[in-house]
C-alpha positions in Angstrom: -184.0 51.3 -78.2 -186.1 48.2 -79.1 -188.9 47.2 -76.7 -188.1 44.3 -74.5 -189.3 40.9 -75.8 -192.1 40.9 -73.3 -193.5 44.2 -74.6 -193.1 43.5 -78.3 -196.4 43.1 -80.2 -197.5 39.6 -80.8 -198.0 38.7 -84.5 -200.0 35.5 -85.3 -199.3 34.1 -88.8 -202.1 31.7 -89.8 -200.8 29.2 -92.4 -197.2 29.7 -91.5 -196.0 26.5 -93.1 -197.5 27.4 -96.5 -195.6 28.9 -99.5 -196.4 32.5 -98.7 -196.5 31.9 -94.9 -192.9 30.8 -94.9 -191.9 34.0 -96.8 -193.8 36.2 -94.4 -192.2 34.4 -91.5 -188.8 35.1 -93.0 -189.6 38.8 -93.2 -190.7 38.9 -89.6 -188.0 36.7 -87.9 -185.7 39.6 -87.2 -188.4 42.2 -86.6 -189.1 43.5 -83.1 -192.2 41.4 -82.6 -193.1 38.1 -80.9 -194.1 35.5 -83.5 -196.8 32.9 -83.2 -196.7 30.5 -86.1 -199.9 28.7 -86.7 -200.2 25.7 -89.0 -201.9 22.3 -89.3 -198.6 21.0 -90.7 -195.5 20.1 -88.6 -193.3 21.5 -91.3 -193.1 25.0 -89.8 -190.5 27.3 -91.2 -188.8 28.0 -87.9 -187.9 25.7 -85.0 -190.0 25.9 -81.9 -187.2 27.7 -80.0 -187.3 30.6 -82.4 -191.1 31.4 -82.1 -194.2 30.3 -80.4 -195.7 27.5 -82.6 -199.3 26.2 -82.7 -200.2 23.0 -84.6 -203.9 23.6 -85.2 -206.8 22.6 -87.4 -208.3 26.0 -88.2 -211.6 24.5 -89.2 -212.1 24.1 -85.4 -213.4 27.3 -83.8 -211.7 26.6 -80.6 -208.3 26.3 -82.4 -209.0 29.6 -84.0 -209.6 31.3 -80.7 -206.5 29.9 -79.3 -204.5 30.9 -82.3 -205.4 34.6 -82.2 -205.7 34.9 -78.4 -203.9 38.0 -77.3 -202.5 38.8 -80.8 -201.9 42.4 -81.7 -201.8 41.5 -85.3 -203.0 38.5 -87.4 -201.8 37.7 -90.9 -204.3 35.3 -92.4 -202.8 33.2 -95.1 -204.4 29.9 -94.2 -205.6 27.8 -97.0 -205.6 24.1 -97.7 -204.7 22.1 -100.7 -205.1 18.3 -100.3 -201.8 16.4 -100.2 -200.5 15.3 -103.5 -202.6 17.7 -105.5 -200.7 19.8 -108.0 -201.7 23.0 -109.7 -205.3 23.0 -110.8 -205.9 19.3 -110.3 -209.5 18.1 -110.9 -211.7 18.8 -108.0 -209.0 21.0 -106.3 -210.2 23.6 -103.9 -209.7 25.1 -100.5 -211.7 24.2 -97.4 -213.8 27.0 -96.2 -210.9 28.5 -94.3 -211.7 32.1 -95.4 -215.2 33.1 -94.4 -215.8 30.7 -91.5 -212.4 31.4 -90.0 -212.7 35.1 -90.2 -216.1 35.0 -88.7 -214.8 33.0 -85.8 -211.7 35.3 -85.6 -213.7 38.5 -85.2 -216.1 36.9 -82.7 -213.1 35.8 -80.6 -211.5 39.3 -80.2 -211.4 40.8 -76.7 -209.9 44.1 -75.8 -208.1 46.3 -78.3 -209.1 45.6 -81.9 -206.2 43.7 -83.6 -204.8 44.4 -87.0 -206.0 41.6 -89.4 -204.3 41.3 -92.8 -206.2 38.9 -95.0 -204.9 37.3 -98.2 -207.6 37.5 -100.9 -207.0 37.3 -104.6 -206.7 39.9 -107.5 -209.6 38.1 -109.1 -211.9 39.5 -106.4 -211.6 42.8 -108.2 -213.3 41.4 -111.3 -216.1 43.6 -112.7 -219.7 42.8 -111.6 -221.1 40.0 -113.7 -217.7 38.5 -114.6 -217.5 34.7 -114.3 -216.1 33.7 -110.9 -215.2 30.3 -109.5 -215.9 29.0 -106.0 -212.5 30.0 -104.7 -213.0 33.6 -105.7 -216.5 33.8 -104.4 -215.3 32.5 -101.1 -212.6 35.1 -101.0 -215.1 37.9 -101.8 -217.4 36.6 -99.0 -214.5 36.6 -96.6 -213.5 40.2 -97.5 -217.1 41.3 -96.7 -216.9 39.6 -93.3 -213.6 41.4 -92.4 -214.6 44.8 -93.7 -217.9 44.7 -91.9 -216.1 43.8 -88.7 -213.8 46.7 -89.3 -216.7 49.1 -89.7 -218.1 47.7 -86.4 -214.8 48.4 -84.6 -214.1 44.8 -83.8 -210.8 44.6 -85.8 -208.7 46.8 -88.0 -209.0 44.7 -91.2 -206.9 45.0 -94.3 -207.5 43.1 -97.4 -204.6 42.4 -99.8 -205.4 41.1 -103.3 -202.2 39.5 -104.6 -201.6 38.7 -108.2 -200.1 35.3 -109.2 -197.5 34.5 -106.5 -194.5 32.5 -107.6 -190.8 32.0 -106.7 -188.9 30.2 -104.0 -189.1 31.0 -100.3 -186.0 32.2 -98.3 -186.3 29.8 -95.3 -187.4 26.6 -97.0 -186.6 26.9 -100.7 -190.1 25.8 -101.5 -191.6 26.8 -104.8 -195.3 26.2 -104.0 -197.9 24.5 -106.1 -198.7 27.3 -108.5 -198.5 27.2 -112.3 -194.9 28.4 -112.6 -193.5 25.7 -110.3 -195.8 23.1 -111.9 -194.5 23.9 -115.4 -190.9 24.0 -114.2 -191.3 20.5 -112.8 -192.6 19.4 -116.1 -189.6 20.8 -117.9 -187.2 19.1 -115.5 -189.0 15.8 -116.2 -188.4 16.3 -119.9 -192.2 16.8 -120.5 -193.7 19.6 -122.7 -195.0 22.7 -120.9 -198.7 22.8 -121.7 -201.1 25.7 -122.0 -204.9 25.7 -122.4 -204.7 28.7 -124.8 -202.5 30.2 -127.5 -200.0 31.8 -125.1 -201.2 35.4 -125.3 -203.1 35.2 -122.0 -201.4 37.6 -119.6 -200.7 37.4 -115.9 -199.1 39.6 -113.4 -196.5 37.5 -111.6 -195.4 38.8 -108.2 -192.4 37.1 -106.5 -193.2 35.4 -103.1 -190.7 37.6 -101.3 -192.2 40.8 -102.7 -195.7 39.5 -101.7 -194.4 38.8 -98.2 -193.0 42.2 -97.8 -196.4 43.6 -98.9 -198.1 41.8 -96.1 -195.6 43.0 -93.5 -195.9 46.5 -94.9 -199.7 46.4 -94.6 -199.5 45.2 -91.0 -197.4 48.3 -90.2 -199.8 50.8 -91.8 -203.3 50.1 -90.4 -204.1 53.8 -90.1 -204.1 54.3 -93.8 -205.0 50.8 -95.0 -207.7 49.4 -92.7 -211.2 49.1 -94.0 -210.3 48.7 -97.7 -208.9 46.2 -100.2 -205.5 46.8 -101.9 -204.0 45.2 -105.1 -200.5 43.8 -104.8 -198.6 42.9 -107.9 -195.6 43.7 -110.0 -197.6 46.1 -112.1 -196.4 44.4 -115.2 -198.3 41.8 -117.2 -196.5 39.0 -119.1 -197.8 36.7 -121.8 -197.7 33.2 -120.4 -196.3 31.7 -123.7 -193.3 33.9 -123.3 -193.0 33.2 -119.6 -193.1 29.4 -120.3 -190.6 29.7 -123.1 -188.2 31.5 -120.8 -188.8 28.9 -118.1 -188.0 26.1 -120.6 -184.7 27.7 -121.5 -183.7 28.2 -117.9 -184.4 24.6 -117.1 -182.4 23.5 -120.2 -179.4 25.6 -119.0 -179.4 23.5 -115.8 -180.0 20.1 -117.3 -177.9 20.3 -120.4 -180.8 19.1 -122.5 -182.6 21.1 -125.3 -185.5 23.2 -124.0 -188.8 21.3 -123.8 -191.5 22.5 -126.2 -194.3 24.8 -125.1 -197.5 23.5 -126.6 -201.2 24.3 -126.6 -203.6 21.5 -125.4 -207.3 21.3 -125.1 -208.5 22.6 -121.8 -210.0 20.1 -119.4 -213.7 20.1 -118.7 -213.1 21.6 -115.2 -211.2 24.7 -116.5 -212.7 28.0 -115.5 -213.4 31.0 -117.7 -210.9 33.0 -115.6 -208.2 30.7 -117.0 -208.5 32.4 -120.4 -208.8 36.1 -119.5 -205.9 38.6 -118.9 -205.1 39.6 -115.4 -203.5 43.0 -114.8 -202.7 44.7 -111.5 -202.0 48.3 -110.6 -200.3 48.3 -107.2 -199.7 52.1 -107.3 -202.2 52.9 -104.6 -200.7 50.4 -102.2 -197.2 51.6 -103.0 -198.2 55.2 -102.3 -199.8 54.3 -99.0 -196.9 52.2 -97.7 -193.8 52.9 -99.7 -193.7 49.2 -100.7 -192.3 48.4 -104.2 -191.7 45.1 -105.9 -188.0 44.3 -106.2 -187.6 41.0 -108.0 -187.4 41.0 -111.8 -189.4 38.3 -113.5 -186.4 36.7 -115.2 -184.5 36.6 -111.9 -187.5 35.1 -110.1 -188.0 32.4 -112.8 -184.3 31.5 -112.5 -184.7 31.2 -108.8 -187.5 28.6 -109.3 -185.3 26.6 -111.7 -182.4 26.8 -109.2 -184.5 25.6 -106.3 -185.9 22.7 -108.2 -182.6 21.4 -109.5 -180.8 21.7 -106.2 
């Protein structure tokens, strides 16, 4: 028998209107939990009647305290990309919604330590001395805050380090602002797909629905996961030149036009060193601990992006 609604655990999703946040919400909507969806955006993935909703600016400590008050679990996906900015636009970057927010969150906890699942990045696992951009350094600093609070008993913190997340979300059909969606939009506009390298750079691409299931799986396994960081990805690396070629063909099949070319262009001055290195992920430890496995094949996920953008 399921617990009554009043006795169900309260799960707060920070950044619920975002790309990954909407997918996590879709995973939780039928679960035996009470949902609190927190966003600075009115475009929440569920109507207010289906969940408790908070419109909040999480740079405000008081808003953070209200957002997590009484929560049994918090899934922290909050990040901010300025409106109108596409993938890797000049000057792009998140507000300090990682370290500062987590610091406020752990200071706001009263009573039983909540489960806190934090979205970091696979790049946080880079070897010591590797080049890091501000975004990655901020994620690493936030990880330290959460793991220190876990050691002190304030929270039960779990860090997930997703690979490149792409796809379309179940509730909204959104494709996000990542590189896959950006290049698909170029192809639909009849523009060449551009790369800053020769196409051999490798990325692990994990579908947004698989990533969302990973966050929910982590929330359900604090006994084995808390106090550590865990990689989440497909476990398979793909060359971006081949990925973009497939994307061009998928778009062509939907437009009736020839595939747009995939071309190499000079990188902009603001490109990072991490843009030119391979990224591989081994999620076997997370899978062994939780039973989670990626389900969406890359070709199917790319086709889903093309379908979402042409509908």
